[in-house]
C-alpha positions in Angstrom: 42.9 108.7 51.8 45.9 106.8 53.1 49.4 107.6 52.1 52.4 105.4 52.5 55.0 106.6 55.2 58.3 106.9 53.9 59.7 105.5 57.2 59.0 101.9 56.1 60.6 102.3 52.8 64.1 101.1 52.1 67.0 103.6 51.8 68.8 105.8 54.1 67.6 106.0 57.6 66.2 109.1 58.9 67.3 110.6 62.4 63.8 109.7 63.6 64.5 105.9 62.8 68.2 106.0 64.2 67.2 107.3 67.6 64.5 104.5 67.9 61.5 106.8 67.9 60.2 105.9 64.4 57.4 103.4 63.5 59.9 100.7 63.1 62.0 101.1 66.2 62.9 97.5 67.1 62.2 96.0 63.7 64.7 93.3 63.0 63.5 91.8 59.8 63.3 93.5 56.3 65.4 96.4 55.4 67.9 96.4 58.3 69.0 94.4 61.3 70.6 95.4 64.5 74.1 93.8 64.7 74.7 94.7 68.6 73.1 91.7 70.2 74.7 89.2 67.7 78.3 90.6 68.0 80.6 88.6 70.1 81.9 90.6 73.1 85.7 90.9 73.3 87.5 89.0 75.9 87.9 90.8 79.4 91.5 91.5 80.1 92.9 91.6 83.6 95.9 93.8 83.2 99.5 93.0 84.6 99.1 95.6 87.5 95.9 94.1 88.8 95.7 91.6 91.8 92.3 90.1 92.3 91.6 88.2 95.4 88.2 86.3 95.1 86.5 84.1 92.7 85.8 85.1 89.0 82.8 83.7 87.1 81.6 84.6 83.6 80.2 82.9 80.4 82.5 85.0 78.3 86.2 84.9 77.7 88.9 86.2 80.1 92.6 86.9 79.6 94.6 87.2 82.7 97.9 89.2 82.7 98.0 90.0 86.4 97.4 88.0 89.4 94.4 86.1 90.7 94.1 84.6 94.1 90.7 82.5 93.8 88.8 80.2 91.3 88.0 81.3 87.7 85.2 79.8 85.7 85.0 81.1 82.0 84.3 80.0 78.5 87.8 80.5 77.4 90.7 81.5 79.7 93.9 82.6 78.6 96.6 83.2 81.2 99.4 85.4 80.0 103.2 84.8 80.4 103.7 86.9 83.3 100.3 85.9 85.0 99.7 83.8 88.0 96.4 82.1 89.0 96.2 80.5 92.4 93.0 78.5 92.5 90.9 76.2 90.6 90.3 77.0 86.8 87.3 75.5 85.0 86.6 76.6 81.3 85.7 75.0 78.0 89.2 76.1 76.7 92.1 76.9 78.8 95.4 78.2 77.3 98.2 78.5 79.8 101.3 80.7 79.0 102.0 81.6 82.6 101.6 80.0 86.0 98.7 78.2 87.6 98.8 76.8 91.1 95.7 74.6 91.5 93.5 72.3 89.6 92.8 72.8 85.9 89.5 71.6 84.4 88.7 72.0 80.8 87.4 70.4 77.5 90.5 71.7 75.9 93.7 72.4 77.8 96.8 73.8 76.2 100.2 74.4 78.0 102.4 76.3 76.0 106.2 76.3 76.2 106.2 79.1 78.9 103.4 77.4 81.0 103.9 76.4 84.6 101.2 74.3 86.2 101.3 73.1 89.7 98.2 70.9 90.1 96.1 68.2 88.6 94.6 68.6 85.1 91.2 67.1 84.2 90.6 67.4 80.4 88.9 66.0 77.5 91.9 67.0 75.2 95.2 68.3 76.2 98.2 69.6 74.5 101.6 70.1 76.2 104.3 71.9 74.2 107.9 71.1 74.7 109.4 73.3 77.6 106.2 73.4 79.6 106.6 72.9 83.4 104.0 70.5 84.9 103.7 69.0 88.3 100.7 66.9 89.0 98.3 64.5 87.4 96.6 64.3 84.3 93.1 62.7 84.0 91.0 62.4 80.9 87.1 62.6 81.2 84.3 62.9 78.8 82.8 65.7 80.7 85.6 67.3 82.8 83.4 70.3 83.5 80.8 68.4 85.4 80.6 69.2 89.1 80.9 65.6 90.0 84.6 65.7 88.7 85.5 68.4 91.2 87.2 65.8 93.5 89.8 63.7 92.1 89.6 60.1 93.4 92.6 58.9 95.7 94.3 55.6 95.0 91.8 53.7 97.3 88.6 55.3 96.0 88.4 53.8 92.4 88.4 50.2 94.0 85.7 51.1 96.5 83.6 52.8 93.8 83.7 50.0 91.5 82.6 47.4 94.3 79.6 49.7 95.1 76.5 49.1 92.9 75.3 52.4 91.1 72.0 52.0 92.6 73.4 52.2 96.2 75.4 55.3 95.5 73.7 58.6 96.7 72.5 61.1 94.1 74.4 64.4 94.0 
């Protein structure tokens, strides 16, 4: 009659199972699970001898050790001590050890003692270590990553915005 296949039994995997040609290729429950999709990828590192001209966008983490002339959008951005970024930075977490010339927007922004930032910072939480160099304004927002916070208001804009009813404002 029918015999039970040893492919489905627990124990050491055969070459047929490991190369994906076995009866359980793609099986994710039970005896074994694939860890590749669940593993968090390492941060992408832009080395110190690299100059990038253009924008960078990722949902992952980036560590900049070289120079970037353009905007960066990432989950976690770390700017190394010898690194320079000229452009807008938008990330959930921003750690600045080097230099940024441009706006910084992040949920958590940290300027270490070796940081040099020339531009405005829009944040939910911020930490500035002693020795950090910062020229610009700081603004706290509950959602600094929202696209509506891209432009910082001028001194006259808040008064005009307060006088305009919300229903009359155009939707963006």
